[in-house]
C-alpha positions as CSV (number, residue, x, y, z in Angstrom):
1,M,14.6,14.6,4.0
2,D,17.6,17.1,4.0
3,G,15.6,20.3,4.6
4,E,14.6,21.1,1.0
5,T,11.1,22.4,0.3
6,T,8.7,21.0,-2.3
7,T,7.9,23.0,-5.2
8,R,4.3,23.7,-4.0
9,Q,5.7,25.1,-0.5
10,R,8.4,27.1,-2.4
11,A,5.9,28.6,-4.5
12,S,3.1,29.1,-1.9
13,G,5.3,30.2,0.9
14,S,3.5,27.6,3.2
15,A,5.0,25.9,6.3
16,A,8.2,24.0,6.3
17,P,7.9,20.6,4.4
18,R,7.3,17.4,6.2
19,K,10.3,15.4,7.1
20,R,11.0,11.8,7.7
21,R,11.2,10.8,11.3
22,P,11.8,7.4,13.0
23,A,8.7,5.5,13.9
24,T,7.7,4.9,17.5
25,A,7.5,1.4,18.6
26,K,3.7,1.5,18.4
27,E,3.7,2.9,14.9
28,A,6.2,0.3,13.7
29,K,4.2,-2.5,15.1
30,A,1.0,-1.3,13.8
31,A,2.6,-1.0,10.3
32,G,4.0,-4.4,10.5
33,H,0.9,-6.2,9.4
34,P,-0.6,-6.6,5.8
35,L,-4.3,-6.2,6.9
36,R,-3.6,-3.1,9.0
37,L,-1.7,-1.5,6.0
38,R,-4.7,-2.3,3.8
39,I,-7.1,-0.7,6.3
40,L,-4.8,2.5,6.3
41,R,-4.8,2.5,2.5
42,L,-8.6,2.3,2.4
43,C,-9.2,4.9,5.1
44,Q,-6.7,7.3,3.2
45,Q,-9.1,7.2,0.3
46,K,-12.3,7.5,2.2
47,E,-13.6,7.5,5.7
48,L,-14.9,4.0,6.4
49,T,-16.7,2.3,9.3
50,N,-15.5,-0.9,10.7
51,K,-18.4,-2.7,8.9
52,Q,-17.5,-1.1,5.7
53,L,-13.8,-2.1,6.1
54,A,-14.8,-5.7,7.0
55,D,-17.1,-5.9,3.9
56,R,-14.6,-4.4,1.7
57,L,-11.8,-6.7,2.8
58,E,-14.1,-9.8,3.2
59,R,-13.0,-10.1,6.9
60,D,-14.8,-10.7,10.1
61,P,-15.8,-7.5,11.6
62,G,-14.3,-8.6,15.0
63,T,-10.8,-9.2,13.4
64,V,-11.0,-5.8,11.5
65,L,-11.9,-4.0,14.7
66,Y,-8.9,-5.5,16.6
67,H,-6.7,-4.1,13.8
68,V,-8.4,-0.8,13.7
69,R,-7.9,-0.4,17.4
70,Q,-4.2,-1.3,17.0
71,L,-3.9,1.7,14.3
72,V,-5.9,4.1,16.4
73,D,-3.8,3.5,19.4
74,A,-0.6,3.9,17.3
75,G,-2.0,7.2,16.0
76,L,-2.1,6.2,12.5
77,L,-5.9,6.0,12.3
78,E,-8.4,8.3,13.9
79,Q,-12.2,8.3,14.3
80,A,-13.8,10.9,12.1
81,A,-17.0,12.7,12.8
82,V,-20.1,10.5,13.6
83,R,-22.5,10.6,10.6
84,T,-25.8,9.2,9.7
85,G,-25.7,6.3,7.4
86,E,-28.0,5.3,4.7
87,S,-30.2,3.4,7.1
88,G,-30.4,6.5,9.3
89,A,-28.3,4.8,12.1
90,L,-25.2,6.6,13.3
91,E,-22.1,5.6,12.0
92,K,-18.4,6.0,13.4
93,P,-16.1,6.0,10.5
94,Y,-12.2,6.2,10.5
95,R,-9.8,7.9,8.5
96,A,-6.0,7.6,8.1
97,V,-4.0,10.5,9.5
98,G,-1.4,10.4,6.6
99,N,1.7,9.8,8.8
100,T,2.9,6.4,7.6
101,W,4.6,7.8,4.4
102,W,6.8,10.1,6.7
103,L,8.1,7.3,8.9
104,D,11.7,6.5,8.1
105,G,12.2,2.7,7.7
106,P,9.6,1.7,10.3
107,L,10.0,-2.0,9.9
108,N,13.9,-2.2,9.4
109,D,14.2,-3.6,12.8
110,F,11.7,-6.4,12.7
111,D,11.8,-10.0,11.5
112,A,11.7,-10.9,7.9
113,E,7.9,-11.7,7.9
114,T,7.0,-8.3,9.4
115,R,9.3,-6.5,6.9
116,F,7.4,-8.3,4.2
117,A,4.0,-6.9,5.4
118,P,4.0,-4.1,2.8
119,V,4.7,-6.5,0.1
120,A,1.9,-8.8,1.2
121,A,-0.6,-6.0,1.4
122,F,0.4,-4.6,-2.0
123,Q,0.1,-8.1,-3.7
124,E,-3.5,-8.3,-2.2
125,E,-4.4,-5.0,-3.5
126,L,-2.9,-5.8,-6.8
127,R,-4.8,-9.0,-7.0
128,E,-7.9,-7.4,-6.1
129,A,-7.7,-4.6,-8.7
130,G,-6.7,-7.0,-11.4
131,P,-3.9,-7.1,-14.0
132,E,-5.7,-4.7,-16.3
133,Q,-5.3,-1.9,-13.8
134,V,-1.5,-1.9,-14.0
135,Q,-0.5,1.5,-15.2
136,V,3.3,1.4,-15.3
137,Y,5.5,-1.7,-15.0
138,E,9.3,-1.4,-14.8
139,R,11.5,-4.4,-14.1
140,F,15.2,-4.0,-14.0
141,L,18.5,-5.7,-12.8
142,L,21.3,-3.4,-11.5
143,H,24.7,-4.0,-9.8
144,L,24.9,-1.5,-7.0
145,S,27.1,-1.2,-3.9
146,P,25.3,-0.6,-0.6
147,E,26.1,3.2,-1.0
148,E,24.6,3.2,-4.4
149,V,21.5,1.6,-3.2
150,A,21.1,4.3,-0.7
151,E,21.7,7.0,-3.2
152,L,19.0,5.5,-5.5
153,D,16.7,5.3,-2.7
154,R,17.2,8.8,-1.5
155,R,16.7,10.1,-5.2
156,I,13.6,8.1,-5.7
157,L,12.2,9.2,-2.4
158,E,12.8,12.7,-3.2
159,V,10.5,12.5,-6.2
160,L,7.9,10.6,-4.3
161,D,8.0,13.0,-1.3
162,E,7.2,15.8,-3.7
163,Y,4.2,13.9,-5.2
164,V,3.0,12.8,-1.7
165,S,3.2,16.2,-0.2
166,T,1.2,17.6,-3.0
167,D,-1.4,14.9,-3.5
168,D,-4.0,17.1,-1.8
169,Q,-4.1,19.1,-5.1
170,R,-4.9,16.2,-7.3
171,L,-7.9,14.6,-5.2
172,D,-10.1,14.9,-8.3
173,R,-8.0,12.3,-10.2
174,P,-7.9,8.5,-10.0
175,A,-6.0,7.1,-7.2
176,V,-3.0,4.9,-8.2
177,N,-1.1,2.5,-5.8
178,G,2.6,1.7,-6.1
179,I,5.7,0.1,-4.4
180,F,9.3,0.5,-4.9
181,L,11.3,-2.5,-3.9
182,L,14.9,-3.5,-4.4
183,H,16.1,-7.0,-3.3
184,R,19.2,-9.0,-3.8
185,L,18.8,-12.0,-6.0
186,A,18.9,-15.6,-4.5
187,E,22.3,-17.0,-4.7
């Protein structure tokens, strides 16, 4: 964000930390659909074929393939190495390349429905997991100026950036999903 290094990078002396960057038009468009966001999340956890994605998401394989191609074209998803499946047939799985976290406000310039795509995807994932899987729940009401909202966002992102950039060290632990969202109340 502002050039600070993560704890892991400082300790290990590894390369410079990842920084946020503006999304390209293709990346922003690809990130603006709930189904594509769900595909990215699933392929971040495990390499999956189009058929596996369609089965998991209970969607038509042709529809899923369309969205997979949009993500590949935007550089957010890539084809992994061809593998032999359980039936002995060759499979072409996909994996997320891990860029979406580092895109700075990719949907800010889109219409309200597109900006709502991450919320819609999160709601679907939460419903699928079930209420018993909720690990932490914080609900709050704050009175903040636009500058204070920006400061809160910056501070929370700083903590999340550290966790995201070191997540490869915790792959043996259960995956958890979350969202941080601030909104103005209806008048």
